[in-house]
C-alpha positions in Angstrom: 46.9 2.4 3.8 46.1 5.3 1.5 44.5 8.3 3.2 41.0 8.4 1.6 38.0 10.1 3.1 34.4 9.2 2.2 31.9 12.0 3.0 28.3 11.0 2.8 25.5 13.5 2.1 23.1 11.8 4.4 19.9 13.8 3.7 20.3 13.5 -0.1 20.9 9.8 0.1 18.0 9.2 2.5 15.5 10.9 0.3 16.8 9.2 -2.8 16.5 5.8 -1.2 12.9 6.5 0.0 11.7 7.6 -3.5 13.7 5.0 -5.4 12.4 2.0 -3.6 8.8 0.7 -3.0 7.4 1.1 0.5 9.1 -1.8 2.2 7.6 -2.9 5.5 8.7 -5.5 8.1 6.3 -8.1 9.5 5.6 -5.7 12.3 4.6 -2.9 10.0 7.8 -0.8 10.2 8.7 1.1 7.1 12.3 0.4 6.1 12.8 1.3 2.4 14.8 4.5 3.1 16.9 2.8 5.7 17.7 -0.2 3.4 18.4 2.0 0.4 20.7 4.3 2.4 22.7 1.5 3.9 23.0 -0.3 0.6 24.4 2.9 -1.1 26.7 3.5 1.8 28.1 0.0 1.7 28.4 0.0 -2.1 30.4 3.2 -1.9 32.7 1.8 0.8 33.2 -1.3 -1.3 34.0 0.8 -4.3 36.6 3.2 -2.9 37.8 1.4 0.3 38.1 4.6 2.4 40.3 5.0 5.5 37.9 7.5 7.0 34.1 7.9 6.8 31.7 10.5 8.0 28.0 11.3 7.3 26.6 14.8 7.2 22.9 15.5 7.8 20.6 18.5 7.5 18.8 19.5 10.6 15.2 20.6 10.8 14.5 24.3 10.7 15.9 27.3 8.9 19.5 28.0 8.1 21.5 31.2 7.3 20.3 31.0 3.7 16.7 31.7 4.9 18.1 35.0 6.3 19.3 35.8 2.8 16.1 34.7 1.1 13.0 34.0 3.2 11.5 31.6 0.6 14.6 29.4 0.3 13.3 25.8 0.1 9.8 27.2 0.5 8.3 24.9 -2.1 9.5 21.7 -0.4 6.6 19.3 0.2 6.0 18.1 3.8 8.1 15.0 4.6 6.0 11.9 4.2 5.3 10.2 7.6 6.5 6.9 6.2 9.9 8.6 5.7 10.0 10.6 8.9 9.7 7.6 11.1 12.8 6.1 9.5 15.2 8.9 10.3 16.1 8.0 13.9 16.5 4.3 12.9 19.2 5.0 10.3 21.1 6.9 12.9 21.0 3.8 15.2 22.5 1.8 12.4 25.3 4.4 11.8 26.1 4.2 15.5 26.5 0.4 15.3 28.7 1.0 12.2 30.8 3.3 14.3 30.4 6.0 11.7 30.2 9.6 13.0 27.4 12.0 12.1 27.9 15.7 11.8 25.1 18.3 11.6 24.5 22.0 12.3 21.5 24.2 13.3 22.9 27.0 11.1 24.6 25.3 8.1 23.4 22.6 5.8 25.0 19.2 5.1 26.7 20.4 1.9 28.4 23.2 3.9 29.8 20.7 6.4 30.8 18.4 3.5 32.4 21.3 1.7 34.4 22.3 4.8 35.5 18.8 5.5 36.6 18.2 1.8 38.7 21.4 1.8 40.3 20.4 5.2 41.0 16.9 4.0 42.5 18.1 0.7 44.8 20.4 2.6 45.9 17.4 4.7 46.7 15.2 1.7 43.5 13.1 1.7 41.9 11.8 -1.4 38.2 12.7 -0.9 35.0 11.3 -2.3 31.6 12.9 -1.7 28.7 10.5 -2.0 25.5 12.4 -3.0 22.6 12.7 -5.4 23.0 16.5 -5.5 24.9 18.1 -8.5 25.5 21.1 -6.3 28.5 19.2 -5.0 30.2 19.5 -8.4 31.6 22.9 -7.3 33.7 21.1 -4.7 35.5 18.9 -7.1 39.3 19.4 -7.5 42.4 17.3 -8.1 42.0 15.6 -4.7 38.2 15.6 -4.5 35.7 13.6 -6.5 31.9 13.2 -6.3 30.2 9.8 -6.3 26.9 10.7 -7.9 24.0 8.2 -7.4 22.2 7.3 -10.5 19.1 5.2 -11.4 17.8 4.0 -8.0 20.3 2.9 -5.5 22.7 0.7 -7.3 24.6 2.8 -9.9 27.0 5.7 -9.1 29.2 7.8 -11.4 32.6 9.2 -10.4 32.7 12.9 -11.2 36.1 14.5 -11.6 37.5 17.7 -12.9 38.1 16.0 -16.3 34.6 14.6 -16.6 33.0 17.9 -15.7 35.1 19.6 -18.4 34.2 16.9 -20.9 30.4 16.9 -20.1 29.8 20.6 -19.5 32.9 22.5 -20.9 33.3 24.4 -17.6 35.3 24.2 -14.4 33.9 23.0 -11.0 34.0 26.6 -9.7 31.9 27.8 -12.6 29.0 25.6 -11.4 28.3 28.3 -8.8 27.9 30.9 -11.6 25.7 28.5 -13.5 23.5 28.0 -10.4 23.1 31.8 -10.0 21.8 32.1 -13.6 19.5 29.1 -13.8 18.5 28.8 -10.1 17.2 25.6 -8.6 13.5 24.6 -8.4 14.1 22.0 -5.7 15.6 24.6 -3.4 13.3 27.4 -4.6 16.4 29.4 -5.7 14.9 31.8 -8.4 17.9 32.5 -10.7 17.1 34.4 -13.9 13.6 33.5 -15.2 13.8 31.8 -18.6 17.5 30.8 -18.2 17.9 27.1 -18.2 21.0 24.9 -18.3 21.6 25.2 -22.0 21.4 29.1 -22.0 23.3 29.3 -18.7 26.2 27.1 -20.1 26.3 29.2 -23.3 26.7 32.4 -21.2 29.4 30.8 -18.9 31.3 29.6 -21.9 31.3 33.1 -23.4 31.8 35.2 -20.2 33.4 32.7 -17.7 31.9 34.3 -14.6 28.6 36.1 -13.6 30.6 39.2 -12.7 32.2 39.3 -16.1 28.8 38.6 -17.8 27.2 41.6 -16.1 30.3 43.8 -16.8 29.7 43.0 -20.5 25.9 42.4 -20.5 25.6 44.6 -23.6 27.4 42.0 -25.6 24.7 39.3 -24.9 22.9 38.4 -28.1 19.2 38.4 -28.0 17.1 41.3 -26.8 14.7 39.3 -24.5 17.6 37.5 -22.8 19.4 40.8 -22.2 16.3 42.3 -20.7 15.8 39.3 -18.4 19.4 39.5 -17.2 19.2 43.2 -16.5 15.8 42.9 -14.8 17.0 40.1 -12.5 20.6 41.1 -11.7 20.1 41.4 -8.0 18.2 38.1 -8.0 20.9 36.4 -10.0 23.7 37.4 -7.5 21.5 36.5 -4.6 20.9 33.1 -6.2 24.7 32.6 -6.7 25.2 33.4 -3.0 22.5 30.9 -2.0 24.0 28.2 -4.3 27.6 28.7 -3.0 28.6 26.0 -0.6 30.3 27.4 2.5 33.7 25.9 3.2 34.6 27.4 6.6 32.0 25.9 8.9 33.4 25.7 12.5 34.0 22.0 13.1 35.6 20.7 16.3 36.5 17.2 14.9 39.7 16.4 13.0 39.7 14.2 9.9 41.5 11.6 11.9 38.4 11.4 14.2 36.5 9.8 11.3 38.8 6.8 10.9 36.9 3.8 9.7 36.4 1.3 12.6 35.0 -2.2 12.8 31.3 -2.5 13.1 29.4 -3.6 16.2 28.5 -6.8 14.3 26.4 -8.4 17.0 24.0 -5.5 17.4 24.0 -4.7 13.7 23.1 -8.2 12.7 20.2 -8.2 15.3 18.9 -4.9 13.8 19.2 -6.2 10.3 17.2 -9.3 11.3 14.6 -7.0 12.9 14.4 -5.0 9.8 14.4 -8.1 7.6 17.5 -7.0 5.7 18.7 -10.4 4.5 20.9 -9.2 1.7 22.7 -6.8 4.2 23.1 -9.7 6.6 24.9 -11.6 3.9 27.5 -8.8 3.8 28.4 -9.4 7.5 31.0 -12.0 8.5 29.6 -15.5 8.3 29.4 -16.1 12.0 26.7 -13.4 12.2 24.5 -15.0 9.6 21.5 -16.9 11.0 19.6 -19.3 8.8 16.8 -21.1 10.6 16.5 -23.6 7.7 18.9 -23.7 4.8 17.5 -22.8 1.4 20.7 -22.7 -0.5 21.6 -26.3 -1.2 21.3 -27.7 -4.8 18.7 -30.2 -3.7 16.1 -27.4 -3.9 16.4 -27.4 -7.7 16.4 -31.2 -8.3 13.4 -33.1 -9.6 12.4 -36.7 -10.5 10.8 -38.0 -13.6 8.6 -40.8 -12.1 5.6 -42.4 -13.6 2.2 -41.3 -12.3 1.6 -44.6 -10.4 5.0 -44.2 -8.6 4.2 -40.6 -7.7 0.9 -41.5 -6.2 2.4 -44.4 -4.3 5.1 -42.1 -2.8 2.4 -39.6 -1.8 0.2 -42.2 -0.2 3.3 -43.5 1.7 4.3 -40.0 3.0 0.7 -38.9 3.5 1.7 -35.4 2.6 2.4 -33.4 -0.6 2.7 -29.9 -2.0 1.6 -29.0 -5.5 0.9 -26.3 -8.1 -1.1 -26.3 -11.2 0.8 -24.2 -13.8 -1.6 -22.2 -16.0 -1.8 -18.9 -17.8 -5.4 -18.2 -17.0 -8.7 -19.2 -15.4 -10.3 -22.6 -16.1 -13.8 -20.9 -16.3 -12.4 -18.8 -19.1 -11.5 -21.9 -21.0 -7.8 -21.6 -20.3 -6.4 -25.2 -20.0 -3.7 -25.8 -17.4 -0.2 -26.6 -18.8 1.5 -28.7 -16.1 1.0 -30.2 -12.6 4.0 -30.2 -10.2 3.9 -32.3 -7.1 6.3 -33.1 -4.3 5.7 -35.9 -1.7 7.1 -34.9 1.7 10.9 -35.5 1.9 11.0 -36.5 -1.8 12.0 -34.6 -5.0 9.3 -32.8 -7.0 7.8 -34.3 -10.1 6.7 -32.5 -13.2 3.7 -33.7 -15.3 2.8 -32.2 -18.7 -1.0 -32.0 -19.1 -2.8 -32.5 -22.3 -5.9 -30.8 -20.8 -7.5 -30.4 -17.4 -9.0 -33.9 -17.5 -5.5 -35.3 -16.9 -5.7 -33.9 -13.4 -8.4 -36.5 -12.6 -5.7 -39.2 -12.6 -4.7 -37.7 -9.2 -8.2 -37.6 -7.8 -7.5 -40.2 -5.1 -4.7 -38.3 -3.4 -6.6 -35.0 -3.5 -9.7 -36.6 -2.0 -8.0 -38.8 0.6 -8.7 -37.5 4.1 -5.5 -38.9 5.5 -3.2 -37.1 3.0 -2.4 -33.5 3.8 -2.2 -31.0 0.9 0.1 -28.0 1.0 0.5 -25.1 -1.4 1.1 -21.4 -2.0 -1.8 -19.2 -3.1 -4.0 -22.3 -3.3 -7.2 -20.5 -4.3 -6.1 -20.5 -8.0 -5.4 -24.3 -7.8 -8.6 -25.2 -6.0 -10.7 -23.4 -8.6 -9.4 -25.8 -11.2 -10.0 -28.8 -9.0 -13.5 -27.7 -8.1 -14.3 -27.2 -11.8 -13.4 -30.9 -12.3 -15.6 -32.0 -9.4 -12.6 -33.0 -7.2 -13.7 -32.8 -3.6 -10.4 -32.2 -1.7 -10.5 -33.2 1.9 -7.4 -32.1 3.8 -5.9 -28.7 2.9 -3.2 -28.5 5.6 -1.2 -25.4 4.7 -1.2 -22.4 2.4 2.0 -20.4 2.9 0.5 -17.2 1.5 -2.4 -17.3 4.0 -0.1 -18.1 6.9 2.2 -15.2 6.0 -0.8 -12.9 5.7 -1.7 -13.7 9.3 1.8 -13.0 10.5 2.2 -9.8 8.5 -1.1 -8.3 7.3 0.5 -5.1 6.0 2.9 -6.7 3.6 2.3 -5.7 -0.1 3.8 -8.7 -1.8 3.6 -12.4 -0.7 5.6 -13.8 -3.6 7.2 -17.1 -2.4 10.7 -15.9 -3.3 10.3 -12.8 -1.1 9.2 -15.1 1.8 12.1 -17.4 1.4 14.5 -14.4 1.3 12.8 -13.0 4.4 13.0 -16.2 6.5 16.2 -17.8 5.2 18.2 -15.1 3.5 18.1 -17.4 0.5 15.7 -17.5 -2.5 15.8 -18.1 -6.2 13.7 -15.7 -8.3 10.3 -14.2 -8.0 7.5 -14.6 -10.6 8.3 -11.1 -12.1 11.9 -12.1 -12.7 10.7 -15.4 -14.2 8.1 -13.9 -16.6 9.0 -10.3 -16.9 6.5 -7.5 -16.8 4.5 -5.0 -18.9 4.2 -5.6 -22.6 7.2 -8.0 -22.6 5.7 -10.2 -19.9 5.7 -13.9 -20.9 3.3 -16.7 -20.0 4.4 -20.0 -18.5 3.7 -21.5 -21.9 6.6 -19.4 -23.3 9.2 -20.9 -20.8 11.2 -24.0 -21.4 10.5 -27.1 -19.3 14.0 -26.7 -17.9 13.2 -23.2 -16.6 9.8 -24.4 -15.2 11.3 -27.4 -13.5 14.0 -25.4 -11.8 11.6 -22.7 -10.6 8.8 -25.0 -9.4 11.3 -27.4 -7.7 12.4 -24.4 -5.7 8.7 -23.4 -5.2 7.5 -26.8 -3.8 10.6 -27.2 -1.5 10.0 -23.7 -0.2 6.4 -24.5 0.8 7.6 -27.2 3.2 10.4 -25.1 4.6 8.1 -22.1 5.1 5.5 -24.2 6.8 7.8 -25.1 9.6 8.7 -21.6 10.6 5.3 -20.1 9.8 3.3 -22.6 11.9 5.7 -22.1 14.9 5.1 -18.4 14.7 1.3 -18.8 14.4 1.4 -21.1 17.5 3.5 -18.5 19.3 1.1 -15.7 18.5 -1.9 -17.8 19.5 -3.5 -17.7 16.0 -4.0 -21.5 15.5 -7.8 -21.2 15.7 -7.9 -18.3 13.3 -5.6 -20.1 10.9 -7.0 -23.6 10.9 -10.7 -23.0 11.5 -11.2 -19.7 9.6 -8.6 -18.5 7.2 -7.5 -21.9 5.8 -11.0 -23.3 5.2 -12.0 -19.9 3.7 -9.6 -20.5 0.8 -12.0 -23.2 -0.5 -15.0 -21.0 0.2 -13.6 -18.2 -1.9 -12.5 -20.6 -4.7 -16.1 -21.9 -4.9 -17.6 -18.4 -4.9 -15.3 -17.2 -7.7 -15.9 -20.4 -9.8 -19.7 -20.1 -9.5 -19.9 -16.4 -10.1 -23.2 -14.5 -10.2 -25.8 -14.5 -13.0 -25.8 -11.2 -14.9 -27.8 -10.0 -17.9 -26.4 -7.6 -20.4 -29.9 -6.5 -21.4 -30.6 -5.3 -17.8 -27.4 -3.3 -17.8 -28.3 -1.8 -21.2 -31.6 -0.6 -19.7 -29.9 1.0 -16.8 -27.4 2.6 -19.2 -30.1 4.1 -21.2 -31.8 5.5 -18.1 -28.5 7.0 -16.9 -27.8 8.5 -20.4 -31.1 10.4 -20.3 -30.2 11.8 -16.9 -26.7 12.7 -18.0 -28.0 14.4 -21.1 -30.5 16.4 -19.0 -27.7 17.5 -16.7 -25.4 18.5 -19.6 -28.2 20.8 -20.9 -28.7 22.4 -17.5 -24.9 22.9 -17.1 -24.7 24.6 -20.5 -27.7 26.8 -19.7 -26.1 27.9 -16.4 -22.7 28.6 -18.0 -24.1 30.2 -21.2 -22.0 27.9 -23.5 -21.3 24.4 -24.4 -17.9 23.0 -23.2 -16.1 19.8 -22.2 -17.5 19.2 -18.7 -14.9 16.5 -18.2 -12.1 18.9 -18.7 -11.0 20.3 -15.2 -9.1 23.1 -17.0 -12.2 24.3 -19.0 -14.6 23.8 -16.0 -12.3 25.9 -13.9 -12.3 28.7 -16.4 -16.1 28.6 -16.5 -16.6 28.6 -12.8 -13.9 30.9 -11.6 -13.2 33.3 -14.5 -16.5 33.5 -16.4 -18.9 33.0 -13.5 -16.7 34.6 -10.8 -17.0 31.9 -8.1 -14.5 32.3 -5.3 -11.2 30.4 -5.9 -10.8 27.7 -3.3 -7.6 26.0 -4.5 -5.1 26.4 -7.4 -3.0 23.7 -9.1 0.0 23.9 -11.3 -2.3 23.8 -14.4 -5.0 26.1 -13.2 -8.0 26.0 -10.9 -8.8 22.9 -8.8 -12.3 21.5 -9.5 -11.9 18.4 -7.2 -14.9 17.1 -5.4 -14.0 18.7 -2.1 -13.6 22.1 -3.8 -17.0 21.8 -5.5 -18.6 20.7 -2.2 -17.4 24.0 -0.7 -18.9 25.9 -3.6 -22.4 24.6 -2.9 -24.8 27.5 -2.6 -22.9 29.7 -5.1 -24.9 28.4 -8.0 -27.0 25.5 -9.2 -24.3 24.6 -11.8 -22.2 23.2 -8.9 -24.9 20.7 -7.9 -25.4 19.8 -11.6 -21.6 19.1 -12.1 -21.4 17.0 -9.0 -24.4 14.9 -10.0 -23.1 14.7 -13.6 -19.7 13.3 -12.4 -21.4 10.8 -10.2 -23.7 9.5 -12.9 -21.0 9.4 -15.6 -18.7 7.4 -13.3 -21.6 5.1 -12.4 -22.1 4.4 -16.1 -18.5 3.9 -17.1 -17.4 1.9 -14.0 -20.4 -0.2 -13.4 -22.7 -0.3 -16.5 -20.1 -0.4 -19.2 -17.5 -2.0 -16.8 -19.8 -4.9 -15.7 -20.8 -5.7 -19.3 -17.1 -6.2 -20.2 -16.7 -8.6 -17.3 -19.6 -11.0 -18.2 -18.2 -14.4 -19.1 -19.4 -15.2 -22.6 -19.7 -18.9 -21.9 -21.3 -18.9 -18.4 -23.2 -15.6 -18.6 -21.9 -14.8 -15.2 -19.5 -12.4 -13.5 -16.7 -14.2 -11.7 -15.4 -11.6 -9.2 -11.9 -12.3 -7.9 -12.0 -12.5 -4.1 -8.8 -11.5 -2.3 -8.0 -12.9 1.1 -4.5 -11.2 1.6 -5.0 -7.6 0.7 -6.6 -5.6 3.6 -4.6 -5.1 6.8 -7.8 -5.4 8.9 -8.7 -8.9 7.7 -11.6 -7.9 5.5 -12.1 -9.7 2.2 -11.7 -7.5 -0.9 -12.8 -8.2 -4.5 -11.7 -7.1 -7.9 -13.1 -7.4 -11.5 -15.5 -6.1 -10.3 -14.9 -4.5 -6.9 -18.2 -5.6 -5.3 -17.5 -3.7 -2.1 -17.7 -0.4 -4.0 -21.1 -0.8 -5.7 -22.9 2.3 -4.5 -26.1 1.8 -2.6 -26.7 5.2 -1.0 -28.5 6.6 -4.1 -31.3 5.2 -6.2 -29.1 5.3 -9.3 -26.4 3.3 -7.5 -28.9 0.8 -6.2 -30.1 0.2 -9.8 -26.8 -1.5 -10.6 -27.8 -4.3 -8.2 -30.7 -5.0 -10.6 -28.2 -6.6 -13.0 -27.0 -9.1 -10.4 -29.5 -11.9 -10.6 -30.4 -15.3 -9.1 -29.8 -18.3 -11.3 -32.7 -19.9 -13.2 -35.3 -21.5 -10.7 -33.3 -19.8 -7.8 -33.7 -16.8 -5.5 -31.1 -14.8 -3.8 -31.1 -15.0 0.0 -29.3 -11.9 1.3 -28.4 -11.9 5.0 -26.8 -8.7 6.3 -25.3 -8.3 9.8 -27.0 -5.4 11.6 -24.6 -2.9 13.0 -21.9 -5.5 13.5 -19.1 -3.1 14.2 -21.0 -1.2 16.9 -22.0 -4.5 18.5 -18.3 -5.6 18.5 -17.4 -2.2 20.0 -20.0 -2.7 22.8 -18.7 -6.2 23.5 -15.1 -5.2 23.6 -15.6 -2.1 25.7 -18.2 -3.6 28.0 -19.9 -0.2 28.1 -23.1 -0.6 30.0 -25.1 2.0 28.2 -24.4 0.6 24.8 -24.9 -3.0 25.9 -28.3 -2.0 27.4 -29.3 -0.2 24.2 -28.6 -3.4 22.2 -30.2 -5.7 24.7 -33.3 -3.5 24.8 -33.3 -3.7 21.0 -33.3 0.2 20.8 -32.5 2.1 17.7 -28.9 2.7 18.6 -28.5 5.8 16.4 -31.6 7.4 17.8 -30.5 6.7 21.3 -27.1 8.1 20.6 -28.7 11.2 19.1 -30.7 11.7 22.3 -27.6 11.5 24.5 -25.2 13.4 22.2 -27.6 16.3 21.2 -29.3 16.4 24.6 -32.9 16.0 23.3 -35.7 13.6 24.4 -35.7 10.3 22.5 -39.1 11.0 21.0 -37.9 14.4 19.6 -35.0 12.9 17.7 -35.4 13.9 14.0 -34.1 12.0 11.0 -31.4 14.6 10.6 -30.2 14.2 14.2 -30.3 10.4 13.8 -28.2 10.7 10.7 -25.7 12.9 12.5 -25.6 10.5 15.4 -24.9 7.6 13.0 -21.9 9.5 11.7 -20.7 10.0 15.3 -21.2 6.3 16.1 -19.3 5.0 13.1 -16.8 7.9 13.4 -15.9 6.6 16.8 -15.4 3.2 15.4 -12.9 4.6 12.8 -11.1 6.8 15.4 -12.5 10.0 13.9 -11.2 13.4 15.1 -13.2 16.6 15.7 -11.9 17.9 12.4 -12.9 14.8 10.5 -16.4 14.8 12.0 -16.8 18.5 11.3 -16.0 17.8 7.6 -18.4 14.9 7.5 -21.3 16.8 9.0 -20.3 20.2 7.6 -20.4 21.8 11.0 -17.9 23.9 13.0 -15.0 22.0 14.5 -15.8 23.1 18.0 -19.4 21.8 17.6 -18.0 18.5 16.4 -15.7 18.3 19.4 -18.7 18.8 21.7 -20.5 16.0 20.0 -17.6 13.6 20.6 -17.1 14.8 24.2 -20.9 14.2 24.9 -20.6 10.8 23.3 -17.7 9.7 25.3 -19.2 11.1 28.5 -22.3 9.0 28.0 -20.5 5.9 26.8 -17.7 6.3 29.3 -16.8 2.6 29.0 -15.9 3.2 25.4 -13.6 6.0 26.4 -11.9 3.8 29.0 -11.6 1.0 26.4 -10.0 3.4 23.8 -7.5 4.8 26.3 -6.5 1.3 27.4 -6.2 0.0 23.9 -3.9 2.8 22.9 -1.8 2.4 26.0 -1.5 -1.4 25.5 -0.7 -1.0 21.8 2.2 1.4 22.7 3.6 -1.1 25.2 3.5 -4.2 23.1 3.6 -2.7 19.6 0.4 -4.2 18.2 -3.4 -4.6 18.7 -5.5 -7.8 18.4 -9.0 -8.9 17.3 -11.2 -11.4 19.1 -9.4 -14.3 17.3 -6.0 -12.8 18.0 -5.4 -11.4 14.5 -2.5 -9.0 15.0 -1.7 -5.7 13.5 1.6 -4.1 14.4 1.5 -0.3 14.7 5.0 1.2 15.0 3.4 4.7 14.5 2.0 4.5 18.0 5.4 5.5 19.4 6.3 8.1 16.8 7.5 11.5 18.0 5.6 13.3 15.3 2.1 14.1 16.4 0.4 13.4 13.1 2.0 10.1 12.7 1.2 9.1 16.3 -2.4 10.2 15.8 -2.7 8.0 12.7 -1.3 5.1 14.8 -3.9 5.7 17.5 -6.8 5.7 15.0 -5.5 2.4 13.6 -5.2 1.0 17.1 -8.8 1.8 17.8 -10.2 0.8 14.4 -8.3 -2.5 13.9 -9.8 -4.6 16.8 -13.3 -3.5 15.8 -13.1 -3.8 12.0 -10.8 -6.8 12.3 -13.1 -8.6 14.8 -16.1 -7.9 12.5 -14.0 -9.5 9.7 -13.3 -12.5 11.8 -17.0 -13.0 12.5 -18.0 -12.6 8.9 -15.4 -15.1 7.8 -16.5 -17.6 10.5 -20.0 -17.3 9.2 -18.9 -17.8 5.6 -17.1 -21.0 6.5 -20.0 -22.3 8.5 -22.6 -21.5 5.9 -20.5 -22.9 3.0 -19.9 -26.2 5.0 -23.5 -26.6 6.0 -24.8 -26.1 2.4 -22.2 -28.7 1.3 -22.8 -31.2 4.0 -26.5 -31.1 3.6 -26.1 -31.7 -0.2 -28.1 -28.6 -1.0 -28.2 -27.2 -4.5 -28.0 -23.7 -3.0 -24.6 -22.1 -3.1 -22.9 -19.2 -1.3 -21.9 -16.9 -4.1 -21.1 -13.4 -2.7 -19.8 -11.5 0.3 -20.3 -7.7 0.2 -19.2 -5.8 3.3 -21.4 -7.4 6.0 -23.7 -9.3 3.6 -23.6 -13.0 2.7 -25.6 -13.9 -0.4 -26.7 -17.4 -1.3 -28.1 -18.4 -4.7 -30.8 -20.6 -3.3 -32.9 -23.2 -5.2 -36.5 -22.1 -4.9 -37.4 -25.4 -3.1 -34.6 -24.8 -0.5 -35.2 -21.1 0.3 -36.8 -21.7 3.7 -34.1 -24.1 4.7 -31.4 -21.7 3.6 -33.0 -18.8 5.5 -33.1 -20.9 8.7 -29.6 -22.2 8.2 -28.1 -18.7 7.6 -29.9 -17.1 10.5 -28.8 -19.8 12.9 -25.2 -19.9 11.8 -24.6 -16.2 11.3 -26.2 -15.1 14.5 -24.3 -17.7 16.5 -21.0 -17.4 14.7 -19.3 -16.3 17.9 -20.3 -15.9 21.5 -20.6 -12.3 22.7 -22.3 -10.3 25.4 -24.2 -8.6 22.6 -26.4 -10.8 20.4 -25.5 -10.7 16.7 -28.5 -10.0 14.4 -29.0 -10.2 10.7 -31.5 -8.6 8.4 -32.6 -11.1 5.7 -34.3 -10.5 2.4 -35.1 -12.7 -0.6 -35.4 -11.6 -4.2 -34.7 -12.4 -7.8 -31.9 -9.8 -7.9 -29.7 -7.9 -5.4 -31.9 -4.9 -6.0 -34.9 -6.7 -4.6 -33.0 -7.8 -1.5 -32.2 -4.2 -0.4 
């Protein structure tokens, strides 16, 4: 076998992998993108050059000899993201299982070790390849040494040789050291000669060959300014050259023969790949180490039948189970007609029906409405909206693979069915983006051939059944059957109905609000101009910075690359230096309110229905909370009068009133119930004002002397504890010294000692089992809890405290939504559940049913779950959401 050494620049590859790939996460919440990208690049390089010997060189943390030469060496490097930092030890575990040695030094960098090894290998007759993303390695290239330079993500790599360097740059590898001295390196904070870039640097090297020769003949340099720069920065240039020179005599105990490529520890490596969900890497291992729970690779997954409708219905009735998808390029309430219906009876091939219009779906009404026939799908909300629009009353939704996967892995960012099949079975087909493209070139389903659609959706419907088997087993194993079947699955129908119905909105009301805001914005503009002494573009951070910090002389808080920072946190710190600061903050708030909500909501009003149909998302938040988009109803501001005005535009339907029921302090009640803290339980049972009572204990004042300010601060402490706030975070929220904030927290935990015990136990348990749970066993995996880095571990602890509380509150609200929706439906009421905003449920109630709806909501919401602390709601009725608050 040819003597061929592969040297891997581990640190360079690891960073490249992290930034080249999206933030991949396992079902347990472990970040893996850097590990995956690193191993893929390593394996691709091994496959490409077939080395006899392999070694990886890493940088160690801390300063090296170069920092002794130049104190600011690498001084501009950003702090390593925590998502990357926690992956470092894991990639070392993989390298150990690959039997690949790792070299590092507390004095030298990875490129110095690589340079020394390549020199030694060359002398011993090895052909050497250096895998890196760093062009500094070009200086190491010789007749026996080449660089494998990574390009464009993690897949492509170029082979850099003496010949290619000469062809591309017109210089030798050694001359790259001179070039580095002249142009410096921003990434390493090597200064070089200011104003000399690659083009000028190469021109000088072509003319003078070396830096020494350049400075011996500096008078021959053309251009007065360039000559001045070279003379003024001579010492800096030679220092930069020294910094950029790779050391090739690092003391290394190992011999090249010690890096001989060995067989992997396939058993442990395959287990780790499964844990990290690296299915494509599993495929690279010998076949006996592949593990497919259910095959997804056979051709049957892409076969379909062309049966008549009667025959399809007969098969489904016989099997009592079918999966389906309505293929469409839009929403039915936006008058976008569906294109096709695909159905698959259990254990049968899928069928493909071209639709003339949505009415064709009514031909299948009997199977959708049959109680004994189970219905399966993926992302069923979109399908159910269409069925509800047609008046189809489906009875037996049995499985939605996107909802099941969300329960099993709430931190995942993409639940595309292809990704799920790849994750579970190491086999897929293609995801929707591959099918349709993206950006301006994205196609609709209408643009695809029937052959493409049939192949994709045959795979899609088969995958739903295969996914169901493994997902349900895991849900049972994790004791989430109640959460899945009684809450999350029924909620799909609830959200479908809410989106389809929408909320009545009047453009004329928004116009009135807009005019009012315009007057206030205009008044603020005039005040800002008067304070500054000139008219300027208030929306320009650069111009505003010049006005505040240069013209008006305010103290500079923070600088950016383009000038002065005028971010909100900066302006908050400038309060008290001049009224202009308050005016600018108010101006920004009102202009955002107008553009986002007044103008934004007008664009979202459906021209046919006169309503806004917000899209409710069930699989986005890691805590279990529902989110919404177009518009984001959770973000409508209510703390200011101007913000509350937006709610005036959200109206009851004709001859209806809005019944708004808002859970009172639900998260604090959940905290009291979970912690069993006697003092907090007593406060709720006595129906005390919990924030006033907390203020009395935390600030050591009698209850009757608690002011509104103290109550407000106590409220911040109460909710801060729920969110795992630190003394620093509380000090920022209340604008008080950190020590004082720490005292508040200590006093709080001293009084509510049961909460402190609960918090300590929750973190301890989370570290032991790797996850925390809600009252309905909703899990969130938190690998950060066992991180060595303090900041990462602290983040994990905050998540561990917050998730059971926020997640349990989400469980309760979802239970209430399902119960209210079902009760309205079963009682044949005209009133409909239309909105969920934070802890509020809003029913658009027929005026003749208001009293019945109020009673129904109070009973169902306050008895959604059994707790030691009674749940309470605040209920208001009005013609708009403004009137209900």
